[in-house]
C-alpha positions as CSV (number, residue, x, y, z in Angstrom):
1,M,-13.0,-9.3,8.6
2,S,-10.1,-11.3,10.1
3,D,-6.6,-9.7,10.3
4,D,-5.1,-13.1,9.4
5,P,-5.3,-13.9,5.7
6,L,-6.7,-17.2,4.7
7,P,-4.7,-19.6,2.4
8,P,-4.7,-18.0,-1.1
9,S,-6.5,-19.6,-4.0
10,S,-4.2,-21.7,-6.0
11,Q,-3.0,-20.7,-9.5
12,A,-2.2,-23.2,-12.1
13,P,1.4,-22.6,-13.4
14,A,2.2,-22.7,-17.0
15,P,3.8,-26.0,-18.1
16,G,7.4,-26.2,-17.1
17,R,7.2,-23.0,-15.1
18,T,6.9,-22.3,-11.3
19,T,4.4,-19.5,-10.5
20,A,5.6,-17.3,-7.7
21,R,2.9,-16.1,-5.3
22,T,2.2,-12.4,-5.4
23,A,1.0,-10.0,-2.8
24,A,0.1,-6.3,-3.2
25,V,0.8,-3.7,-0.5
26,I,-1.3,-0.5,-0.8
27,P,-0.1,2.4,1.5
28,A,-3.3,4.4,2.2
29,A,-2.3,6.4,5.3
30,G,-1.8,9.8,3.6
31,R,-4.0,12.8,4.1
32,G,-4.0,14.1,0.6
33,V,-4.0,17.8,1.4
34,R,-3.8,18.9,-2.2
35,L,-7.3,17.5,-2.8
36,G,-8.6,20.0,-0.2
37,P,-10.3,19.5,3.2
38,G,-12.3,16.4,4.0
39,A,-11.6,12.7,4.3
40,P,-8.2,11.2,3.7
41,K,-7.4,11.0,0.0
42,A,-7.8,7.2,-0.2
43,L,-11.3,7.4,1.3
44,R,-12.6,10.1,-1.1
45,A,-15.5,8.9,-3.2
46,L,-15.0,8.1,-6.9
47,G,-18.3,7.2,-8.6
48,G,-19.8,6.7,-5.2
49,T,-17.1,4.3,-4.0
50,P,-14.0,5.2,-2.1
51,M,-10.8,5.4,-4.2
52,L,-9.2,2.8,-1.9
53,I,-11.8,0.2,-2.9
54,H,-11.2,0.9,-6.6
55,A,-7.4,0.5,-6.0
56,I,-7.9,-2.8,-4.1
57,R,-10.1,-4.1,-6.8
58,A,-7.6,-3.1,-9.4
59,M,-5.0,-5.3,-7.7
60,A,-7.4,-8.2,-7.0
61,D,-8.6,-8.2,-10.6
62,S,-5.2,-9.8,-11.4
63,R,-5.6,-13.6,-11.0
64,A,-1.9,-13.6,-9.9
65,V,-2.5,-11.5,-6.8
66,S,-3.7,-13.7,-4.0
67,L,-3.2,-11.3,-1.0
68,V,-3.8,-7.5,-0.7
69,V,-2.3,-5.7,2.4
70,V,-3.9,-2.3,3.0
71,V,-1.8,0.0,5.2
72,A,-4.3,2.3,6.9
73,P,-3.9,5.6,8.7
74,P,-2.2,4.9,12.2
75,D,-5.5,5.5,14.0
76,G,-7.8,4.3,11.1
77,A,-7.3,0.6,10.7
78,A,-10.7,-0.3,12.2
79,E,-12.4,2.1,9.9
80,V,-10.7,0.6,6.9
81,R,-11.6,-2.9,7.9
82,T,-15.2,-1.8,8.2
83,L,-14.9,-0.2,4.7
84,L,-13.6,-3.4,3.2
85,D,-16.4,-5.5,4.8
86,A,-19.0,-3.1,3.3
87,H,-17.9,-3.6,-0.3
88,A,-17.9,-6.6,-2.6
89,L,-14.4,-7.8,-3.2
90,P,-13.2,-10.9,-5.1
91,D,-13.5,-14.1,-3.1
92,R,-10.3,-15.6,-4.5
93,T,-8.2,-12.8,-2.9
94,D,-7.4,-12.5,0.8
95,F,-7.2,-9.1,2.5
96,L,-5.2,-7.8,5.5
97,V,-5.4,-4.4,7.1
98,V,-2.5,-3.0,9.2
99,P,-1.9,0.4,10.7
100,G,0.6,2.6,8.9
101,G,3.3,5.1,9.9
102,E,4.0,8.7,9.6
103,S,5.6,8.5,6.1
104,R,4.8,6.5,3.0
105,Q,8.2,4.7,3.3
106,E,7.4,3.7,6.9
107,S,3.9,2.5,5.9
108,V,5.2,0.4,3.1
109,K,7.7,-1.2,5.4
110,L,4.9,-2.0,7.9
111,G,3.0,-3.6,5.1
112,L,6.0,-5.7,4.1
113,D,6.5,-6.7,7.8
114,A,2.9,-8.0,7.8
115,L,3.3,-10.3,4.8
116,P,3.1,-14.0,5.6
117,P,5.9,-16.3,4.3
118,G,5.6,-17.8,0.9
119,Y,5.0,-14.6,-1.2
120,D,7.9,-14.1,-3.5
121,I,6.7,-11.1,-5.5
122,V,5.4,-7.9,-3.9
123,L,3.6,-5.1,-5.7
124,V,3.5,-1.6,-4.1
125,H,0.5,0.4,-5.4
126,D,-0.7,3.9,-4.7
127,A,-4.2,4.1,-3.4
128,A,-4.5,7.3,-5.3
129,R,-4.2,5.4,-8.6
130,P,-7.6,3.8,-8.6
131,L,-8.1,3.1,-12.3
132,V,-4.9,1.2,-13.3
133,P,-5.9,-1.5,-15.8
134,V,-5.4,-5.2,-15.0
135,D,-3.2,-5.6,-18.0
136,T,-0.7,-3.2,-16.5
137,V,-0.7,-5.1,-13.2
138,D,-0.1,-8.4,-15.0
139,A,2.7,-6.9,-17.1
140,V,4.6,-5.8,-14.0
141,I,4.1,-9.3,-12.3
142,E,5.2,-11.1,-15.5
143,A,8.4,-9.0,-15.7
144,V,9.4,-10.0,-12.1
145,R,8.6,-13.6,-12.8
146,D,10.9,-13.4,-15.8
147,G,13.8,-12.4,-13.5
148,A,13.7,-8.6,-12.9
149,V,14.2,-7.6,-9.3
150,A,12.4,-4.3,-9.7
151,V,9.8,-3.2,-12.3
152,V,8.0,0.0,-12.8
153,P,5.2,0.9,-15.4
154,A,6.1,4.1,-17.2
155,L,5.0,6.4,-19.9
156,P,6.9,8.7,-22.3
157,L,6.6,12.4,-21.5
158,A,4.3,14.5,-23.6
159,D,5.8,17.8,-22.5
160,T,9.2,19.3,-22.8
161,V,11.0,19.3,-19.4
162,K,13.2,22.0,-18.0
163,Q,15.8,21.6,-15.2
164,V,15.8,24.7,-13.0
165,E,17.6,26.2,-10.1
166,P,15.5,27.1,-7.0
167,A,14.1,30.6,-7.0
168,A,16.0,33.1,-4.9
169,A,12.7,33.9,-3.0
170,P,9.1,32.6,-3.2
171,G,7.4,33.9,-6.3
172,E,10.7,34.8,-8.1
173,P,11.4,33.4,-11.6
174,E,13.4,30.2,-11.6
175,P,16.5,30.1,-13.8
176,V,16.6,27.3,-16.4
177,V,19.9,25.4,-16.4
178,A,19.2,22.6,-18.8
179,T,16.6,20.9,-21.1
180,P,16.9,17.1,-20.7
181,D,16.3,14.9,-23.7
182,R,12.6,14.0,-23.4
183,S,13.1,10.8,-25.3
184,L,15.2,9.4,-22.4
185,L,12.7,10.4,-19.6
186,R,9.6,8.5,-18.4
187,A,6.8,9.3,-16.0
188,V,6.6,6.4,-13.5
189,Q,3.4,4.9,-12.2
190,T,2.3,2.1,-9.9
191,P,2.0,-0.8,-9.1
192,Q,5.8,-1.2,-8.9
193,G,6.8,-4.9,-8.7
194,F,9.7,-6.4,-6.8
195,D,11.4,-9.6,-5.8
196,R,10.4,-9.7,-2.1
197,T,13.9,-10.3,-0.8
198,T,15.2,-7.3,-2.8
199,L,12.5,-4.9,-1.5
200,V,12.9,-6.0,2.1
201,R,16.6,-5.4,1.8
202,A,16.0,-1.9,0.3
203,H,13.7,-1.0,3.2
204,G,16.2,-2.3,5.7
205,T,19.1,-0.4,4.1
206,V,18.0,2.9,2.7
207,T,17.3,5.4,5.4
208,D,16.5,8.5,3.3
209,N,12.8,9.4,3.2
210,V,11.8,8.5,-0.3
211,T,8.4,8.3,-2.0
212,D,9.4,5.8,-4.7
213,D,10.3,2.2,-3.8
214,A,12.1,1.6,-7.0
215,S,14.5,4.4,-6.2
216,M,15.5,2.6,-3.1
217,V,16.4,-0.4,-5.1
218,E,18.5,1.9,-7.4
219,Q,20.4,3.0,-4.3
220,L,21.4,-0.6,-3.7
221,G,23.0,-0.6,-7.2
222,L,20.5,-3.0,-8.6
223,P,18.8,-2.7,-11.9
224,V,15.2,-1.4,-12.3
225,V,13.4,-2.0,-15.6
226,T,10.2,-0.5,-17.1
227,V,7.1,-1.9,-18.7
228,P,4.6,0.2,-20.6
229,G,2.3,2.1,-18.3
230,H,-1.3,3.2,-19.1
231,E,-2.8,6.7,-19.4
232,E,-5.6,5.7,-17.1
233,A,-3.2,4.8,-14.2
234,F,-2.8,8.5,-13.4
235,K,-2.6,9.7,-9.8
236,V,-5.5,11.5,-8.3
237,T,-3.8,14.4,-6.5
238,R,-5.8,17.5,-7.3
239,P,-9.5,18.3,-7.7
240,L,-9.1,18.3,-11.5
241,D,-7.7,14.8,-11.3
242,L,-10.8,13.7,-9.5
243,I,-13.0,15.1,-12.3
244,L,-10.9,13.3,-14.9
245,A,-11.2,10.0,-12.9
246,E,-14.9,10.4,-12.6
247,A,-15.1,10.8,-16.4
248,V,-12.9,7.7,-17.0
249,L,-15.0,5.6,-14.6
250,A,-18.3,6.8,-16.2
251,R,-16.9,5.9,-19.7
252,R,-15.9,2.4,-18.4
253,R,-19.3,1.8,-16.9
254,L,-21.0,2.9,-20.1
255,N,-18.8,0.9,-22.5
256,D,-17.7,-2.1,-20.4
257,G,-20.3,-2.4,-17.6
258,F,-17.4,-1.8,-15.2
């Protein structure tokens, strides 16, 4: 696999509308310690295939995405390139692998730095969300095309949420200080979509170590909007999440030939 992306396949724009080119950046440099010992989280198998490959396919399933940049562990770029070469990926999408940094924020910036000119919309997607449906990806892209500078897929919360003070000592009870209005809260997913110029500016301005790119745009004082997320776009963080993801994938294969 070449490190230089080939020219992306053309997309026919709707009449009277210019279609911005879209690239997806997938930071996959984390170790995922909460899943337990073993390979980095993004390389854990899901249905016999690494989660990273599922996440890449989820982005490439959108006909609007013509380039996927995978940000590998700092010392694992060659391994990830070999992994991509070993799995069938859509021919219409180009792929680029770059080494990442010590933090997610640094890895996303390195992925942004590697983007060729001409991509106006950038998606940032967690490798640990391998099962996001293509309709969610397309909804995020469409919202950016319609003028939003930052878009996040989000779901209403099912549980009541409590705001607490930190415990006085580990294991001590945490005092509750407030019960936020659940109807005003959302659980945010990925891919998050951005106007490229805005995201580059955010990464060049915000120095706090954050794990959510949209929050960086918020710190610039710019608006972030939501589109409906999907319950199958959950993040695989703990062993129970992996069991649930296996069940979702098995159901898809049974019902849809996924």
